[in-house]
Residue, then its C-alpha position, 0 to 999 in steps of 0.5 A: x500399606x501406603x495408599x493415596x486418594x485423588x480427590x477430597x470430596x465426601x467419598x475421598x476424604x471420609x474413606x481416606x480418614x478411615x483407612x488412615x485410622x486403621x493404621x495405613x499411611x494415606x495421601x490425599x491429592x487435591x487441586x486447590x491450594x487453599x483447600x489443601x491448607x485447610x485440610x492440613x489444619x484439620x478442617x474437613x470442609x464438609x460436615x459429617x459426624x465424627x469426621x473432624x475428630x478423625x481427621x485431626x487424630x490422624x494428622x497428628x499421628x502422621x498417617x494422613x497427608x495432603x498434597x497438590x502434587x500427584x507424583x509425591x502421593x503416587x510414587x509412595x503408594x501401592x494403591x491409588x484410588x480415584x475419588x473425584x466427582x462424576x456429575x450429571x451432564x444435561x442429557x443425564x450421562x455421567x461427566x467423566x472428565x475429572x476421572x480421565x484427568x486424574x487417570x492421566x496425571x496418575x499415569x504420568x506419575x507411575x513408578x514401579x507397580x501400582x493398583x489404580x482403583x476407581x472409587x468414583x461412580x462410573x459407567x461400565x466400561x470406564x475402567x477400560x478407558x482409564x487403563x487406555x489413558x494410563x497405558x498411553x502416558x505411563x513411563x517406561x519400566x512402570x506397570x499397573x492394574x485397574x480395579x473398581x471398588x465402588x463406595x456405598x456411603x450414606x451421608x451422616x453415617x459415612x464413617x460407620x458405613x466405611x468400617x461396617x458396610x454390608x459388602x465390599x465390592x472389588x472388581x478387577x481382572x488381575x489376581x495380583x491386584x485382587x490380592x492387594x485389595x483384599x489384604x487392604x480391606x481385611x479390617x473392613x467388615x462386610x462380605x467381599x464381592x469379587x468380580x470383574x471391573x464392569x460388574x463392580x461398576x454396574x453394581x453401584x448404579x444398580x444398588x442406588x437405583x434400586x433404593x431410589x425405586x423403593x422411595x418412588x414406589x412408596x411415594x406412588x403408594x402415598x399418592x394412591x392412599x390419599x385418593x382411597x382414604x388409606x394411611x400410607x404409613x400403616x400400608x407400608x408398615x404392613x408391606x415392609x414386614x414381609x421379609x422379602x421386601x423390608x421397610x428400609x427406604x420404603x418411606x414416602x415424603x417429598x422425594x430423594x435428593x443428594x449427590x447419588x440417587x438423582x445422578x445415578x438414576x439418570x446415568x443408568x437411564x443414559x447407559x441403558x439408552x447407549x445400549x439401545x435399552x429403554x429403561x422405562x422403570x427408572x424413567x418412572x422412578x425419576x418422574x415420581x420423585x419430581x411429582x412428590x415435590x410438586x404434590x407437596x406444593x399443591x397441598x399448600x396451594x390447595x389449603x390457602x387458595x392463593x399464596x400471595x403474602x402468605x408466610x411459610x416457615x420451612x424446617x429443613x433444607x439439606x437433602x437429608x438429616x446429619x449433613x449440610x449437603x444441598x445437592x438436588x435437595x427437594x427444598x430447593x424446588x419446593x421453596x422456589x415454587x412457593x416463592x413463584x406463587x407469591x409466598x414469603x419464605x423463612x427457613x431454618x436448618x441445623x447445619x445447612x443454612x450457610x450452604x443453602x444461602x448460595x442456592x436459594x432464591x433471593x428474599x428467603x429469610x433465615x431463622x435461628x431455630x424452629x420457633x423463630x422461623x414459626x413467628x408470624x407464619x401462616x404455616x410450617x412445612x417440614x422438608x428434612x427429617x432432622x431428629x431435633x424436629x421430632x422433639x419440637x414443642x408444638x405448643x410453644x411453636x403454635x404460640x408464635x404462629x399466625x395460623x396453625x397449619x402444619x405440612x409434614x413432608x416426612x411424616x415425622x408426626x402422628x396426625x391425631x396428636x398434632x390435630x389435638x393441639x389445634x393444628x390443621x395437619x397435612x402429611x404425605x399419604x396420611x388421613 
């Protein structure tokens, strides 16, 4: 099958590369000549394990094509996916301007029958608006059907998540479109959930908001654990062994970040508000997430009293491991707050430092590895749970530090073992 993706961000590029590897001819449409030229040479523009290899393999095979021309891609395709950004507006609503702009260009380029699929995360009702735009501009003699097929990719495991998802959601009111999309997704593992467009659109928001709720619940329990003298890791282990609950995403820390959870939680609150429903649960989820970052900073302040002149080594900048994505990363708020209180910051991240430099305040120093970061540091703070941080030689780390203080924002270390090495250890909800 020949298909196309409008947008080459994380979702568009990863999904396009996987579908090309499955034997389809896949066009990817972008807006920037420089980026399209880099993609044609096999530069993925983003970091995702395995993506560059997949990109180059399918470029060489002629199955993956990049263009600035909508018509070139749309005319050749049976299915056109919209995979552009839907960032948050100031009021939390999803900004759909890129979706609507793509819909108009797709509409103008239609020849014959096409299935137009929104893969971007969009509020319920967006499919109808996309249909109205295309209906207004498409040439005589062409026809189309609208569908929604939301993505459920996790950065760092995007390729396997595309090939082996828990489910594939296909929302459309057209039998013909449904048959085409089911056929396209046959090689993809996962239960097929068939529904109307609005249901598919809401599934994505509901899924991400549920996961964010689990994280915030874990953090709320960690706040209480510290007050009552409980170990939150053992508490959540006990809770997670209940098959009705499970341990997935039930981990405390410095809060969630990234391109999905913060944006989608705020958007679902805004959607509910539009329909006169006060989604108090999700407002609390958002507030607790921000509180987790604030509490982590408070621990550092509480230990030192004053941060003026204190050198803090920050390990981990990306919002999660195995990505260079800095969007809504907790490290941004934490570092800014620490610097506002007079701290000197030296930071290290295995992948994200280049992108972080443009987002962090001036004055942040960057180290070459964790040991370099810890030299002369009054404390080390773990913000992102990279696997390599779990393997740090703490004895070696300690030799370079001014004071042996470790703030573990992801609970990656066992407190007793760290304290036995002479460190003062502060975890999240741990004794």
